[in-house]
Structure formats: C-alpha cells, structure tokens
C-alpha positions in Angstrom: 96.2 106.9 119.1 95.6 106.0 115.4 98.5 104.3 113.8 98.4 106.4 110.6 98.7 109.6 112.6 101.5 108.2 114.7 103.5 107.0 111.6 103.1 110.5 110.1 103.9 112.3 113.3 107.2 110.6 113.9 108.2 111.3 110.2 108.3 107.6 109.0 105.9 108.6 106.2 105.9 111.8 104.2 102.2 112.5 104.6 99.3 111.0 106.6 97.6 110.1 103.3 100.6 108.0 102.2 100.6 106.3 105.6 96.9 105.6 105.4 97.1 104.2 101.8 99.9 101.9 102.9 97.8 100.7 105.8 94.7 100.2 103.6 96.8 98.1 101.2 97.5 95.7 104.1 101.3 96.3 104.1 101.6 97.4 107.7 101.4 95.1 110.7 101.0 96.1 114.3 102.1 93.3 116.7 101.9 90.8 113.9 98.4 91.5 112.7 97.5 93.5 109.6 96.4 97.0 110.6 93.9 99.5 109.2 94.5 103.3 109.4 92.3 103.6 112.5 94.0 100.8 114.5 95.0 102.0 117.9 98.7 102.0 118.8 100.2 102.1 122.3 103.6 102.3 123.9 105.5 99.1 123.4 103.7 98.1 120.1 105.8 96.7 117.3 105.0 98.1 113.8 106.4 96.4 110.7 106.2 97.2 106.9 108.2 96.8 103.8 110.2 99.8 102.4 111.4 99.7 98.8 114.9 98.8 100.2 114.3 96.8 103.3 111.9 95.6 106.0 111.2 98.3 108.6 110.6 97.4 112.2 109.9 100.0 114.8 108.8 99.9 118.4 106.6 102.7 119.8 108.3 104.5 122.7 106.2 107.6 122.9 102.8 108.7 121.5 102.9 112.0 119.6 99.5 113.7 118.9 100.9 115.9 116.2 104.0 116.1 113.9 107.2 117.2 115.6 110.7 118.0 114.4 113.1 115.2 113.5 115.2 115.3 116.7 112.1 114.8 118.8 110.5 112.3 116.4 113.6 110.0 116.6 113.1 109.7 120.4 109.5 108.5 120.0 110.4 105.1 118.5 113.1 102.5 118.5 114.2 101.4 115.1 115.0 97.7 115.0 115.2 97.5 111.2 118.1 95.6 109.5 120.7 97.9 107.9 120.1 99.2 104.3 121.9 96.9 101.8 124.8 98.5 100.0 124.5 99.5 96.4 126.7 96.6 95.4 124.5 94.1 97.2 121.3 95.5 95.6 122.9 95.5 92.1 124.1 91.9 92.5 120.6 90.5 93.0 118.8 89.5 89.8 121.7 90.1 87.3 121.5 88.0 84.2 124.2 87.3 81.6 124.1 89.4 78.6 122.3 87.7 75.6 120.3 85.1 77.7 117.0 86.6 76.7 114.0 87.3 78.8 113.7 85.5 82.1 111.2 82.7 82.3 108.3 82.9 84.8 110.1 80.8 87.3 113.3 82.9 87.0 111.3 86.1 87.4 109.7 84.8 90.5 113.1 83.9 91.9 114.5 87.3 91.1 111.5 89.0 92.8 112.0 86.8 95.9 115.7 87.7 96.1 114.9 91.4 95.7 112.5 91.1 98.6 109.3 91.7 96.6 106.3 89.6 97.3 103.4 88.9 95.1 
C-alpha cells in the first residue's frame, strides 16, 4: 500500500495531496529512509515526520485501503510520539529581553534549533 494513501486513510493528514506534498519535500521517513509518495508501507513499518509542534512517530498496525472514521483509524496505528509541549514550554523557547535588538545570525540559528526547526 502507498504511504501517502495510508497516512490520509488513518487521518494523520487532512488530505492525500497534503500528505503527498510532505512526502515529496522529503520530510517523511519510513523505517529511517526518506520516502516518496509511492513508497510501499507494510504492517510493522515505522513512519516519522515533523509536525509544527513535535516529532511524530507512528507504527503501522493495519493497512486501510480507504479513509475510515476516527475510531477505526486510531486502531490502525500505534502512536509513539512524545507528548505535545505545553504552551508555557513553547513560549519559553526563544524569548529575548526587551530592547536587545534583532538576533544575530548565530542567535537566530540557536533559537530555531531550540524550537525544533531545522534548515
């Protein structure tokens, strides 16, 4: 089964085109290797990608040929993602003292690294 269809069918992405574009951008890995939209996925495969808030890690438990309701979709994968950081934890990263000016290039890179963004 194609990984873009599976990610859409288990409701991890809003649409198949969003899943496919994320895969084409090289942001999704299947068993540690960068995946394309047509990459085959099987039961037991580990799929990872970066959400805006955290790293997502799911293990395939069941293959679904078409989109199903949320209660059935949850049973098709095992979510091993770390918990979502609290609002306070997210706000604390990258705060600067008032009046210190723009961050330097080095400071900006450190802020991006702390926020979990990679360039």
